[in-house]
N, C-alpha and C positions, 0 to 999 in steps of 0.2 A: 563117794569119790574114794577112787586109788589113783596111785600112780607108781612107777617103776621107785622114781628118787623123791624125796622131798628134801630139799636145802633151805635151812633155816638162815636165814640172814639175806639182806639184798645190797650187800656193799660191793665193792670191788672184787673182793674176794667170792661171796657167794655167787654174784652173777658169773662170774668168769667160771667158778666150779660146774653151774648148771649149765653154761653153752658147751664145755667141753665132754659133759655126758650125755647132753642133747647130741653133740657131734656123733657121738658112740652109739647111737640108737636107741638110748634109754627115754622116756617117758619121764619129764622132770616137773615138779612143781615148785614154786621158789616163795617162801612165805616170811613176811617180815608185818612188824607192825605198822611201817611207813613204807613211804615210797622208796624205789630204787636211789641210792646214791644219795640219801639226806641224811643220813647218819654220822660215824666217821669219815666216811669215804666223801663228805662234802668239803671238808675244809684239809688241806695239806698243802705244801710248799709246790705240788704239782711236776715234781720230778721223778720220770724213770730211770732210776738210778743205778746205771750199768757199771758206773766208777766207783760204788762203793762196794769194791771188794773187802773189804774188812769191817766187819761188824761195829756198832758202837759198843765199846767197853767201859764199865766203870773205871772210872779214874784210878790210878794207882799213886800217883805223885802225891807227896804229903802238900807241895804247896799248892796243888791243886784242889787237895780235899780242905785245906784252909779256909782256900778262897770261896768254895762253896758253902763253908760251915757258917762263913759270916753273913749270908744271906743275901747279898749284894748284887749278885750276878745278874745279866738278863739270860742267860743262858740256859742255867738252872736255878730253880725256885724250890721251896718246899715250905711247907704250912707246919708250923711246930704244935698245932695242936691234934695233927694227924698222924703225928710220927708214930705212935706205937703200932698204927694202921699201916705204914709203909715200909718200916724198918726190917721188919723179917724179909721180905722181898729184897731191897736193898744190899742186906748181908748175902745172900745166895748171890744178887748179882756180883757184889765183889768177889765171892770166893770163884766164880766162873769165869773173872777176868784176867786169872793170872795169864801170862806169856804163854804156857804150855795150852791152856782152856780156848784162848781166845784163837790159835793156831788150829785147834781142832772145830772149832767155829766157823773159821773162814774157810777150813777144808769142805764143810759141809754146806756152807750156802753159796760157796763158789758157783756150782752147775746151775742152779735157779737164777742168781746175778746174771750171769753170761746170757741166760735164756729169754731174760726179762724183754728187752728190746724186740725179740724177732716175734715171741708169742704175743705181745701187744699190737704189733703189726699187723699181723694175720687179723685181729679183731678190729683193729680200726679201719682197716680196708673194707671188710666186710659191714660193718655196722656205718660206712660213710661218714667217718667221723675225722677225717683228714684236717677240716677247718680248725680243731680244738687242739692239734699237737704241731709243736717244731721243734726240728731236728738241728738246734743251734746249738747244744749242750748247756752247759751252766758254768757261774765263776765263781770260783774261791777266791776271795779278797782279804787282804793281810794290810793291816795298818802300819804294822813296825816293821822294819826290817828283817828284825832277827826271826820272826815268825814267818816271813815270807820265805828266808834263807831256809829254814826247818822244811816248810813245805816242799820246796824243790827238791831236798833231798828226800821226802818222802815220796814224791814223783819217780826219781830214779830208782828208790827201792821197789817200787812196785812196775819197773818196768818190763818184767819177765811176764807180766798180765796179758801184754799187748796191747794195754789201754792208749788212746789216743788222748793227747793234751798239748798243750801252747803254753810256755811259760812267758808271762805280760810282765813287763818294766812299767814304770808308771806311764809314758808315754804310750806304749802300747795298748794299756786296759784304759786309759783316756779316750784313743782311738775308737772303741768299741763301747764305750759308755761315757760320752762328753759330759754328760749332766752329773755323774758321780765324780765329788771332788777326791783330788789326789794331792799328795805330797803332805806339807803338814799340816796334822788333824785330819788328815784324809786316807786313800789308799796309797801304799806303798810300793805294791806288786800284786800279782795274780796270777793262779792256775785256771787256765780255760779248760774244763775236761770237756770233749767232743763227742764222745760215745752216747752220753745218756739224751734223752729225749725230754721235752716239756710240754706239759697239758695248760690251757689257759683257763680251762674250767673243770677241774676233777669231777665234781659232782655230775656236770652234764656228761662228761666220757661215759660216767658210769650207766648214767639212765639211755645213752645212745646203745651201750652195749646191751641193757636191759630189752629195748625195744628190738634190738635184733634177735635175741633171745623169743620173744613174742611172736617177731615175724616167721620165726622157724618152727612156730607150734607149741611152744612152751608156755604156760599158766604161773601168772604171777597172784599171789593170793594176799590179800590183807587179814593178818590174822595175829595171835599172841603164841609166839614158840615154846611160851613157858607153861602151856597146856598138854606137852608133849607128854605122851605115856606108851608106855610097850604094851602091847595086847598079844599075847603070845610070840608069833616068831613075825609079827608085823609092829609097824611104828605109827601111831596116830597124833594128829594135831588138830583141836577142835577149833572150825572155821564158823562165820555169820550162817552159812550155808549148811552147816554137818561136819560129821570128821571126815577128813582124808588120811586114806592110809598107805603107807609103803614098806617093802622089805627092807630098804634102806634109807638113812636119814643122815644126812649132812650137818655139821653144826660148826656154822661158819659165821657166827655173832660177834665176832670182835671182842670187844670188852665187856659185852654181855653173855660171852660163851659159857661162863660160870654160873649162869643159871641151870646150865643144864648136865655140864658134867660134874657137879657137885653134886646134883639129884640123885645121880647113879652111883657115886661111891668112889670118883676121880679125884683125887688131890693134886690138881696139877696147879704148881706155882704161880698163876697168873698174876700180873703185876699192871698198874696202868699210870702212864706216862700222859699228862694233861698238856693240853697246847692249846694256845689261841691264834686266831688271825683276824685282821681287820682290812677293809679296803681306802684306799686314797686314791683322789682325783689329782692327776699330774698338771700343773700348771702350763698354759701357753709357755712352748720352748723348753720346756722339760721333758725328757722321754728315760724310760728304761728299757732297753732292747733285750737284755737277757735276764733269767735268773740269776741274781747274784747272793752268796752268802758270805755276810762279815763273820768271817769264823772267828776273830776275838772277842766278837759279843754276843754272837751267837743267834744270830735270826737270821731269816729269808726275805729278801726283796724278789717280788716275781710280778712281771707284768701279765694282769689276766683281764679278762673281758670286762669284770667288774672294776678293775683300775689296777692299779700297783698293790698288791698284796704284801701284809707285812705279817709272816709266820714267826711264832716264837719258840724257844726251844722246849726246856721240858719243865714242867711244875710236879711236883709230888703233892699231893693232897687227896683225900677220899674222893672219889667218884663222885659222890653225892652232894659235894660240899659246892655252893654258890660260885657262880665265876667272879675272880679278883680282877682288878685292874693294875695291880703293881707291876707283874710282869710285861706284860705290852705296853704301859706307860713307860717303862724303863728302855724296853726295847725301841721304841718310837723315838724315845730322847735321842737315842745312838743314831737310829737310822736318819734323823733330821739332820745331824752332822755330817751327813754324806749325801743328801739328796734333798731337794726341794719336794716334800711328799704332797703338799697341797691340802685339802680339805679332807676330812673324813666323809666316807661313803656313810658308815652305819654308826649309830649313836652309840651301840655297847658289841664289843668284839665277839666273833663266835668262840664257843669252846668246845673242844673235841678229846677223846679219850683213845690212847694210843694203846693197842694191847700188847703187853710186853711178856718175855719170860727169861728167867735169869741165865739160861746158858747160852741166848742169842740167837735161837733159832726156834721157828712155829712146831707146832705140833700139825703135822698132815698124815693121815692113816686112820686106821680103823681101831676103835676102841679094843685094848686086849682082853677086857672082858665080857662085851656085848656084841653077840654077834648083827652085822647091819648096822652099827652105830658108828660113825665115820667124822672125824676132826679135821677142820682146818681153819686154825686160828690162832694168833701169836706172832703176827707179822711185825711188829715194833713199829718202827717209822717208815717200812718198805712194804707195807700195804697195797698202796698202788703200783707200785713196781712191779711186785711179786704174784699181784691176785692170777693174772692168766698162766703165769708157768706153774706156780703151785697149785691151781684150778687144774691143771693138766695133769700134774702128779696124782693128785687124788682121785681122777677121774679111771689115768689109767691103772691106778690100784682097784679099784672097785669093780672096775669089769674084767680082771685079772689079765691086763695087757702087760708087758714088760714094761716096766716104768723106765723113763728116760734120766731118772735120776736115782741114785741110792737113796731109797725112804729110811733105812736103819737111824740116821741121825734124828729123824723127826716123830718118831715114834711116843705114841702116849704113854708108855708103861717104862720110859727113861728115867721118870724120876722116884721110882722106887717105893712110892708111897700109895696105897690105897685105905679108904675106911670107909666104915659104913654108918 
């Protein structure tokens, strides 16, 4: 079997990349060990996050660092047993998070963030997925007046980006979310970001995009991407029906991308941020109408098809370590102070792996030492947001179109380290 392009990884990034290549006349085979949308893309807060124009940087405040060092926070947790595993990544992340470097990352990411909603909109309409998407934005909620006032100042500082938002005092927030507690031990104020969209089942959205890919003639093959090998000027992957080859191959394996790039000599410092989610059945008379981020406790509550989804912040631990209950239990205790969550839907939480790079931007483009090898991974918290936009950029580069975004900040060789 042969094709023009093989795309490794059937998450939101890989499926979106396959669709964009297909739209440019390439025959594409999508390869994954599982079915589309069943890996990292299955579990997230469901935000198409148009308003996150500034990347998530490593904290520079000594007060914040000391709070995280105590390991009692619900937004960030670490497993001390794995400290030597994740410490080098954290050090590089910290170095890249200076104000100067954060400004560089912000400028680089902005065109992709700005394109996120419109690129999704085109695929949502083509895939008939309108029932999964809501255009009501999301709410950043604050418990203390001081944090709320600081957030209002931050909104004003971002005014030049043209983002639409509404400042909500307690009464305005209560009007939108009457089931969420306000006042003492509740929400003091909030910012309603209006430009983003929310998805009520991110895994299903990825599956709908994958079905669109198949409807347009694409092929999805269940196989192990780790079998990839270079054969002369082509690339080959073993499948149950024999090898399939192509002159171009795209690595869009998210947190497993290192299985490929390390084998071919690329020392890309990919880090993993773990995260959990769990669903709850809302009691009668209780409802959540918007996705709400508890900014001071560091978790998200989102109305999903499966119930209210509680999504945690970051856990630093070895990707292979078994799921733990500490972080999601702590987040649940905080969430129940604000909302009557009801009963748990699942007995155990879902654990996902967010692929991150220390300079806060993904790798998108050709591998600088191998012809026909392409990378599209490392989207951190914004895989769902940026899947279609980064897929378009990768497809334009591969097909030698003029890219709609400057690809230079995303090149694979920017880390200046190669090993054999």
